[in-house]
C-alpha positions in Angstrom: -2.7 25.2 8.9 0.9 25.8 10.0 3.7 24.1 8.2 7.5 23.8 8.7 8.2 27.1 6.9 6.0 28.9 9.4 8.1 27.6 12.3 11.2 29.3 10.9 9.4 32.7 11.3 8.9 32.1 15.0 12.1 33.6 16.4 10.4 35.7 19.1 10.4 33.0 21.8 12.0 29.6 21.6 9.1 28.1 23.6 6.6 29.4 20.9 8.6 27.6 18.2 8.9 24.4 20.2 5.1 24.3 20.9 4.4 24.8 17.2 6.8 22.0 16.2 5.3 19.6 18.7 1.8 20.4 17.5 2.8 19.7 13.9 4.0 16.2 14.6 1.9 13.4 13.1 1.5 11.7 16.5 -0.4 14.7 17.9 -2.8 14.5 15.0 -3.1 10.8 15.6 -3.7 11.5 19.3 -6.7 13.7 18.4 -8.1 11.2 15.8 -7.4 7.9 17.6 -6.2 8.5 21.2 -6.1 4.9 22.2 -3.8 3.8 19.4 -1.6 6.8 19.8 -1.2 6.2 23.6 -0.3 2.6 22.9 2.3 3.6 20.3 3.8 6.1 22.7 3.8 4.1 25.9 2.2 5.2 29.1 4.9 7.7 30.4 5.3 9.6 27.1 1.5 9.6 26.4 1.0 11.1 29.8 3.4 13.9 29.0 1.6 14.5 25.7 -1.7 14.7 27.5 -0.3 17.1 30.0 1.1 19.2 27.1 -2.3 19.2 25.4 -4.0 20.4 28.6 -1.4 23.2 29.2 1.3 23.8 26.6 2.8 26.7 28.6 5.9 24.9 29.7 9.5 26.0 30.0 11.6 25.7 26.8 13.8 22.9 28.2 10.7 20.7 28.9 9.3 21.4 25.5 12.6 20.5 23.9 12.8 17.3 25.8 9.2 16.4 24.8 9.9 17.2 21.2 13.1 15.1 21.2 11.3 12.1 22.8 8.3 12.3 20.4 10.7 12.4 17.4 12.5 9.3 18.8 9.2 7.6 19.2 8.2 8.3 15.6 11.5 6.8 14.4 11.0 3.6 16.5 
């Protein structure tokens, strides 16, 4: 399993690093284990973005950065 130290080694492409950081967030593990509770915690718009990411993670870096920031904000709330 990847950890935070592994992310620092990903300097090839910013999008690769962002995808890895998103996948490491606890809410994505929660989404896999208990999707209904995770969607409720995130709210409908953000949960839809996460589902879209899970279906196709190949997104431009600016979209990934925005998703990562929004997910971090949701974790703090």
